[in-house]
C-alpha positions as CSV (number, residue, x, y, z in Angstrom):
1,X,42.7,78.8,70.0
2,X,44.8,75.7,69.7
3,X,47.8,77.5,70.4
4,X,46.8,79.5,73.6
5,X,47.5,76.5,76.0
6,X,50.7,75.8,74.1
7,X,51.9,78.9,74.5
8,X,51.0,79.0,78.5
9,X,52.8,75.3,79.3
10,X,56.1,76.3,78.7
11,X,56.3,79.8,81.0
12,X,54.5,77.6,83.8
13,X,56.6,74.6,83.3
14,X,59.5,77.2,83.7
15,X,58.5,79.0,86.5
16,X,57.8,75.7,88.7
17,X,61.9,75.3,87.9
18,X,63.1,78.6,88.8
19,X,62.6,78.5,92.7
20,X,64.4,74.8,92.7
21,X,67.3,75.9,90.0
22,X,67.7,79.3,92.6
23,X,67.8,77.0,95.7
24,X,70.4,74.9,93.8
25,X,72.9,77.7,93.1
26,X,72.2,79.3,96.4
27,X,73.2,76.0,98.0
28,X,76.4,75.4,96.1
29,X,77.7,79.1,96.6
30,X,76.7,79.6,100.2
31,X,80.0,77.9,101.3
32,X,82.0,80.1,99.1
33,X,80.1,83.2,100.7
34,X,80.3,82.2,104.1
35,X,84.0,81.3,104.0
36,X,85.2,84.6,105.1
37,X,82.9,85.2,108.0
38,X,84.1,81.7,109.1
39,X,88.0,82.7,108.9
40,X,87.0,85.3,110.8
41,X,85.6,83.5,113.5
42,X,88.2,81.1,113.4
43,X,90.7,84.4,114.2
44,X,90.5,83.0,117.4
45,X,94.0,82.1,119.0
46,X,94.2,78.6,119.8
47,X,97.0,77.2,122.0
48,X,99.6,75.1,119.9
49,X,102.7,74.0,122.2
50,X,104.9,74.7,124.4
51,X,102.2,75.8,126.9
52,X,103.4,77.5,130.5
53,X,106.7,78.6,128.7
54,X,108.0,82.2,127.7
55,X,108.5,82.4,123.8
56,X,111.0,85.1,122.9
57,X,111.4,84.6,118.8
58,X,109.8,82.8,116.3
59,X,110.9,81.9,112.5
60,X,109.3,80.1,109.9
61,X,110.5,78.3,106.8
62,X,109.5,76.3,104.0
63,X,111.5,73.0,103.3
64,X,110.7,70.4,100.7
65,X,109.8,68.2,103.2
66,X,106.9,70.9,104.7
67,X,107.7,74.0,107.1
68,X,109.8,74.3,109.7
69,X,108.9,76.3,112.9
70,X,111.9,77.9,115.2
71,X,111.3,79.0,118.7
72,X,113.7,80.8,121.1
73,X,112.7,80.2,124.6
74,X,113.4,82.2,127.6
75,X,116.8,81.3,129.0
76,X,118.2,80.8,125.4
77,X,116.9,77.4,124.6
78,X,116.3,76.9,120.8
79,X,113.5,74.5,119.7
80,X,112.1,73.4,115.9
81,X,109.0,71.6,115.6
82,X,108.5,70.1,111.9
83,X,104.7,69.3,112.7
84,X,102.8,72.8,113.0
85,X,104.1,73.6,116.4
86,X,102.7,69.9,117.7
87,X,105.6,69.0,118.8
88,X,109.4,70.2,119.6
89,X,113.0,69.1,119.9
90,X,115.9,71.1,121.0
91,X,118.4,71.9,118.5
92,X,121.1,73.6,120.5
93,X,123.2,70.9,121.7
94,X,125.9,72.0,119.2
95,X,126.0,75.3,121.0
96,X,128.4,76.8,123.7
97,X,126.4,76.5,127.0
98,X,126.6,78.2,130.1
99,X,125.8,76.5,133.2
100,X,122.9,73.9,133.5
101,X,122.7,73.1,129.7
102,X,121.3,76.6,128.9
103,X,122.5,78.7,126.0
104,X,122.9,82.5,126.1
105,X,121.7,83.7,122.7
106,X,122.2,86.8,122.2
107,X,120.8,86.8,118.2
108,X,119.8,84.3,115.5
109,X,118.3,84.3,112.1
110,X,116.7,81.6,109.7
111,X,117.8,82.4,106.4
112,X,115.0,83.0,103.5
113,X,117.1,81.8,100.8
114,X,118.4,78.9,102.1
115,X,115.7,77.5,104.8
116,X,118.4,74.5,105.8
117,X,120.6,77.5,107.2
118,X,120.8,79.2,110.4
119,X,123.3,81.4,111.9
120,X,123.5,82.2,115.8
121,X,125.3,84.6,118.1
122,X,126.2,82.8,121.1
123,X,128.0,84.4,124.4
124,X,130.9,82.2,125.6
125,X,132.8,83.4,128.4
126,X,133.9,87.0,127.6
127,X,133.0,87.1,124.0
128,X,130.3,86.4,121.5
129,X,130.8,83.7,119.2
130,X,129.4,83.4,115.4
131,X,127.7,79.7,114.7
132,X,126.1,78.6,111.6
133,X,124.2,75.4,110.7
134,X,123.3,73.9,107.5
135,X,121.0,71.3,108.3
136,X,118.2,72.9,110.8
137,X,119.8,73.3,113.5
138,X,121.0,69.4,113.9
139,X,124.5,70.4,114.0
140,X,126.7,74.0,114.3
141,X,130.0,74.5,113.4
142,X,132.1,78.0,114.6
143,X,132.4,80.6,111.6
144,X,135.3,83.0,111.4
145,X,135.3,85.6,114.3
146,X,135.1,89.2,112.5
147,X,138.8,91.1,113.5
148,X,138.7,92.5,116.7
149,X,135.1,91.3,118.0
150,X,136.1,89.0,120.1
151,X,137.5,91.0,122.9
152,X,137.4,94.3,121.5
153,X,133.4,94.3,121.2
154,X,130.7,92.6,122.2
155,X,128.4,91.1,119.2
156,X,124.7,92.2,119.5
157,X,122.8,91.7,116.3
158,X,122.6,89.9,112.9
159,X,120.6,90.8,109.9
160,X,120.6,88.8,106.7
161,X,120.0,89.4,102.8
162,X,120.1,87.0,99.6
163,X,123.3,85.3,98.4
164,X,124.7,84.8,101.7
165,X,125.0,88.2,102.6
166,X,125.5,88.9,106.7
167,X,125.4,91.8,108.8
168,X,126.7,91.6,112.8
169,X,126.6,94.8,114.6
170,X,129.3,95.4,117.9
171,X,129.2,97.8,120.1
172,X,130.5,100.3,117.9
173,X,131.2,98.7,114.7
174,X,129.1,96.9,111.9
175,X,131.1,94.1,110.0
176,X,129.5,92.6,106.8
177,X,130.2,89.4,104.7
178,X,129.4,88.0,101.2
179,X,130.1,84.6,102.0
180,X,127.5,83.4,104.6
181,X,130.0,84.2,107.2
182,X,133.4,82.6,106.1
183,X,135.3,86.4,106.3
184,X,134.1,89.5,107.2
185,X,135.4,93.2,106.5
186,X,134.5,96.0,108.5
187,X,131.9,98.1,107.0
188,X,131.9,101.2,109.2
189,X,131.5,102.9,112.5
190,X,128.1,102.8,113.7
191,X,126.4,106.3,114.2
192,X,126.9,107.9,118.0
193,X,123.0,107.1,118.5
194,X,123.3,103.5,118.0
195,X,126.8,102.4,119.8
196,X,126.2,100.5,123.1
197,X,122.6,100.8,123.4
198,X,120.7,97.6,123.9
199,X,118.6,96.2,122.7
200,X,119.7,97.1,118.7
201,X,117.6,96.6,116.0
202,X,119.0,95.6,112.8
203,X,117.2,94.8,109.3
204,X,118.5,94.4,105.9
205,X,116.4,94.5,102.6
206,X,116.7,91.2,101.3
207,X,117.0,91.6,97.4
208,X,119.4,94.5,98.1
209,X,121.2,94.1,101.3
210,X,123.2,97.1,101.0
211,X,119.9,98.9,102.0
212,X,119.9,98.7,106.0
213,X,117.6,100.1,108.8
214,X,118.4,100.1,112.2
215,X,117.1,101.5,115.8
216,X,118.1,101.5,119.3
217,X,114.7,102.2,120.6
218,X,114.6,106.0,119.2
219,X,114.9,107.4,116.1
220,X,115.6,105.4,112.8
221,X,119.2,104.7,110.5
222,X,119.4,104.2,107.5
223,X,121.9,103.4,105.1
224,X,122.2,102.3,101.6
225,X,125.5,101.7,100.9
226,X,126.1,98.6,103.2
227,X,126.7,100.6,106.2
228,X,130.0,102.3,104.9
229,X,127.4,105.8,105.8
230,X,124.2,106.5,107.9
231,X,121.6,109.3,108.0
232,X,119.0,109.6,110.2
233,X,115.3,109.3,108.7
234,X,114.0,113.0,108.7
235,X,110.7,112.1,108.0
236,X,110.1,110.5,111.4
237,X,109.7,112.3,114.7
238,X,113.1,113.3,116.5
239,X,112.3,111.4,119.5
240,X,109.9,108.8,117.8
241,X,109.3,105.4,120.2
242,X,110.6,102.5,118.1
243,X,109.5,99.4,118.9
244,X,109.8,96.9,115.8
245,X,111.8,97.1,112.6
246,X,110.1,95.3,109.0
247,X,111.0,95.2,105.9
248,X,109.3,93.7,103.1
249,X,110.7,90.7,100.8
250,X,109.6,90.9,97.8
251,X,109.4,95.1,97.7
252,X,111.8,97.1,97.2
253,X,111.9,100.1,99.7
254,X,109.0,99.3,101.6
255,X,109.7,100.0,105.2
256,X,107.2,99.4,108.7
257,X,108.5,100.9,112.0
258,X,106.3,99.7,114.9
259,X,105.3,103.0,117.1
260,X,103.2,103.5,120.3
261,X,99.7,102.8,119.0
262,X,100.7,103.3,115.6
263,X,102.8,102.1,112.6
264,X,105.2,104.5,110.3
265,X,105.3,103.4,106.8
266,X,107.7,104.2,103.9
267,X,107.6,103.2,100.1
268,X,110.6,105.2,99.2
269,X,113.3,103.8,101.4
270,X,112.5,106.0,104.3
271,X,112.8,109.1,102.7
272,X,108.8,110.0,103.3
273,X,107.1,108.5,105.8
274,X,103.2,108.2,107.0
275,X,102.0,107.6,110.3
276,X,98.9,105.5,110.7
277,X,97.0,104.4,113.7
278,X,95.9,101.2,114.9
279,X,91.9,101.1,115.7
280,X,91.4,100.4,119.5
281,X,95.6,99.9,120.3
282,X,96.5,100.8,123.8
283,X,99.9,99.5,123.9
284,X,103.9,100.1,122.2
285,X,103.8,97.8,118.8
286,X,106.5,95.1,120.0
287,X,106.5,92.8,116.6
288,X,106.0,93.6,113.4
289,X,105.9,90.8,110.5
290,X,105.7,91.3,106.4
291,X,103.9,88.3,104.4
292,X,107.1,87.0,102.7
293,X,105.5,86.9,99.0
294,X,103.1,89.7,99.4
295,X,104.9,92.8,101.2
296,X,101.8,94.8,101.3
297,X,100.3,92.4,103.7
298,X,101.6,93.2,106.9
299,X,100.9,92.1,110.8
300,X,101.2,93.9,113.7
301,X,100.8,93.0,117.6
302,X,101.1,95.4,120.6
303,X,102.0,94.8,124.0
304,X,98.0,94.4,124.9
305,X,98.2,91.3,123.1
306,X,96.0,92.8,120.1
307,X,96.6,91.5,116.4
308,X,96.0,94.1,113.4
309,X,96.5,93.3,109.9
310,X,96.7,95.3,106.9
311,X,96.8,94.5,103.1
312,X,97.7,97.7,101.4
313,X,100.9,98.4,102.5
314,X,99.9,99.7,106.3
315,X,97.4,102.8,105.1
316,X,94.9,101.0,106.4
317,X,94.6,98.3,109.2
318,X,91.9,96.0,110.8
319,X,92.1,94.3,114.5
320,X,92.3,90.6,114.2
321,X,91.9,89.6,117.4
322,X,90.6,91.6,120.8
323,X,92.8,91.6,123.6
324,X,94.6,88.4,124.2
325,X,95.5,86.4,127.3
326,X,99.0,86.7,126.8
327,X,101.3,89.8,125.6
328,X,102.7,88.8,122.5
329,X,106.3,89.1,122.0
330,X,106.5,87.4,117.7
331,X,104.4,86.5,115.2
332,X,105.1,83.7,112.5
333,X,103.2,82.6,109.7
334,X,103.2,78.6,108.2
335,X,105.2,79.9,105.0
336,X,104.3,76.8,103.7
337,X,100.6,76.4,103.7
338,X,99.8,80.0,104.3
339,X,96.6,79.4,106.5
340,X,98.4,79.8,109.9
341,X,99.6,82.8,112.0
342,X,101.5,81.5,114.6
343,X,101.8,83.7,117.8
344,X,103.8,83.7,120.8
345,X,103.9,84.8,124.4
346,X,104.6,84.1,127.8
347,X,102.4,81.3,127.7
348,X,103.6,79.2,124.7
349,X,102.5,79.5,120.8
350,X,99.0,79.8,119.8
351,X,97.8,80.0,116.5
352,X,94.7,80.9,114.2
353,X,93.3,80.5,110.8
354,X,94.4,83.1,108.4
355,X,93.1,83.9,104.6
356,X,96.4,85.7,102.8
357,X,96.5,86.8,99.5
358,X,98.2,85.2,97.1
359,X,101.0,87.0,94.9
360,X,100.4,88.4,91.3
361,X,103.0,87.6,88.5
362,X,105.2,90.6,87.3
363,X,104.6,91.9,83.7
364,X,107.9,92.6,83.5
365,X,108.8,89.7,81.1
366,X,105.9,90.1,79.1
367,X,106.4,93.7,78.7
368,X,110.2,93.1,77.8
369,X,109.7,90.2,75.2
370,X,106.4,92.4,73.5
371,X,108.5,96.0,73.2
372,X,111.5,93.6,71.7
373,X,109.3,91.8,68.8
374,X,107.7,95.1,67.8
375,X,110.9,97.0,66.3
376,X,112.0,93.8,64.8
377,X,109.4,93.0,62.5
378,X,109.4,96.4,61.1
379,X,113.2,96.6,60.6
380,X,112.8,93.3,58.7
381,X,109.8,94.2,56.3
382,X,111.4,97.9,55.4
383,X,114.1,96.3,53.1
384,X,112.1,93.8,51.7
385,X,110.1,96.2,49.1
386,X,113.0,98.2,48.6
387,X,115.1,95.1,47.2
388,X,112.4,94.0,44.7
389,X,111.8,97.4,43.3
390,X,115.2,97.9,42.1
391,X,115.5,94.8,39.8
392,X,111.8,96.1,38.2
393,X,113.8,99.0,36.4
394,X,116.6,96.6,35.0
395,X,114.7,95.3,32.0
396,X,113.9,99.0,31.3
397,X,117.7,99.5,30.5
398,X,117.7,96.1,28.6
399,X,115.2,97.4,26.3
400,X,117.1,100.3,24.8
401,X,119.7,98.0,23.0
402,X,117.3,96.1,21.4
403,X,116.3,99.3,18.9
404,X,119.6,99.6,18.0
405,X,119.4,96.9,15.2
406,X,123.4,95.2,15.5
407,X,123.1,92.4,12.7
408,X,122.2,95.7,10.1
409,X,125.8,96.7,10.3
410,X,126.9,93.0,9.9
411,X,125.1,92.7,6.8
412,X,125.7,96.2,5.3
413,X,129.5,95.3,5.3
414,X,128.9,91.9,3.6
415,X,126.9,93.6,0.9
416,X,129.6,95.5,-1.7
417,X,132.1,92.7,-2.5
418,X,129.4,89.9,-2.7
419,X,127.9,89.4,-6.2
420,X,124.8,88.0,-4.7
421,X,123.2,90.9,-2.9
422,X,120.0,89.3,-3.7
423,X,119.5,87.7,0.1
424,X,120.8,90.9,1.8
425,X,118.5,93.2,0.1
426,X,115.5,91.4,2.4
427,X,117.1,92.3,5.6
428,X,118.2,95.3,4.8
429,X,115.0,97.1,3.6
430,X,113.1,95.9,6.4
431,X,115.5,97.3,8.6
432,X,116.1,100.6,7.8
433,X,113.1,102.9,7.5
434,X,114.9,106.0,7.0
435,X,116.5,104.8,4.0
436,X,113.5,105.2,1.7
437,X,115.0,108.3,0.3
438,X,117.8,106.9,-1.1
439,X,115.8,103.6,-2.8
440,X,114.9,106.2,-5.6
441,X,118.7,106.9,-5.9
442,X,119.3,104.9,-9.3
443,X,121.7,106.7,-11.3
444,X,124.7,105.9,-8.9
445,X,124.0,102.2,-10.4
446,X,126.4,103.2,-13.0
447,X,129.5,102.3,-11.2
448,X,128.2,98.9,-11.3
449,X,127.4,98.5,-14.9
450,X,130.2,96.6,-16.1
451,X,129.0,93.7,-13.9
452,X,125.2,93.5,-14.9
453,X,125.3,92.9,-18.9
454,X,121.5,92.2,-18.5
455,X,118.7,95.1,-17.7
456,X,117.4,92.4,-15.0
457,X,120.8,92.4,-13.2
458,X,120.3,96.8,-13.2
459,X,116.8,96.2,-11.3
460,X,118.5,93.7,-8.3
461,X,121.6,96.1,-8.0
462,X,119.8,98.9,-7.3
463,X,118.6,98.0,-4.1
464,X,122.1,97.0,-3.4
465,X,123.6,100.4,-3.1
466,X,120.7,101.5,-0.8
467,X,122.5,99.3,1.8
468,X,125.7,100.9,1.1
469,X,124.1,104.6,1.7
470,X,122.4,103.5,5.0
471,X,125.1,103.1,7.0
472,X,126.4,106.7,6.6
473,X,122.9,107.7,7.8
474,X,122.2,105.5,10.6
475,X,125.0,107.4,12.9
476,X,122.6,110.3,12.4
């Protein structure tokens, strides 16, 4: 009876604390559970800068001091922001101008591998010149002009790759450079379908820039030898409309093509293609943005101002924003903080919160180390028991000469001429076990009776003759 209140008091106390503990855990986990919904609600775009101005291009790079946002405005103006788009400054002062301070930019790009470097194609007179900057656009220097490009053709598209690789497309010719534009070589003539067409979309795979993708708005052309030869992408519809091109930076062979209300995806360098519709899209996909650190994450914007996102290499898409106030001409993410998505159009630059996937480390190095260590340990253990087993048989061979008593022959040779055979008899009788048969042969001692006058000496001489016959039988 005394144990009954003790047994019921502990569960009663526990039942009183369970609601409190559950409430504390719920309060602690609630922010984490609501975070995705908060990000979804914050997906609404908010104006950032350059309101009222038409922005045609956006690029974002990360430097040691932070992220840099580049923008091209209508009329060819090139501006830069170092505070997330809050303020901009012009960086085209060192480029040729066409009246009233305007710059006629044909194409430009910010190199991913070196965020301080910019390359631009600028129209100057009747030619298009190549310029480069190594300080975020503070200063510009003209690069070597490709042979025959200044007056024989007009440059119209740029593409960049790792290690200072560049490509420039003219009206009919493609030039490539391996040293960031210091020298140029003619790769080949462009396919007839790409000659003279405007605009020309040209992209290179960053890690393997010999793989090129090009389009002039209808059909896609591929090259895997740096532009020397081209082939049409057979897996696409023959007259498929193309509004945007994008290639993954961290994954080879992953290509995205923006079409009308859909996106074409290939993960094998354009051998096969999959067409995936964008839910609710009503226009042409004009811009594609691939996460530079996770190639499976891609953004698409159509002409109606809607932004879509896919995290599985374009197989499934979700709409992140409804129809916007402006058409979207370009997208960019803050590559340093990875928490903002910038969109640009005819009303400046807007931004929205975004939660990107984190890149996963590739297990290539771990697998290589494991496979290398396994055969090394096996080969080391195998010879070890072999070497220790060999000397174990050596003592067996040395025991054989032990049975042949070498001192027996020495004692036998010294016994005949010596008159003191008494000392020699003791080792001889012990060593020669088969010599017991010569022991009763005392008659041959008659030949030694002259040296023994007493019967006592005759008894000692009998064993002396036994060792003499012992060496005769030892060879047997």
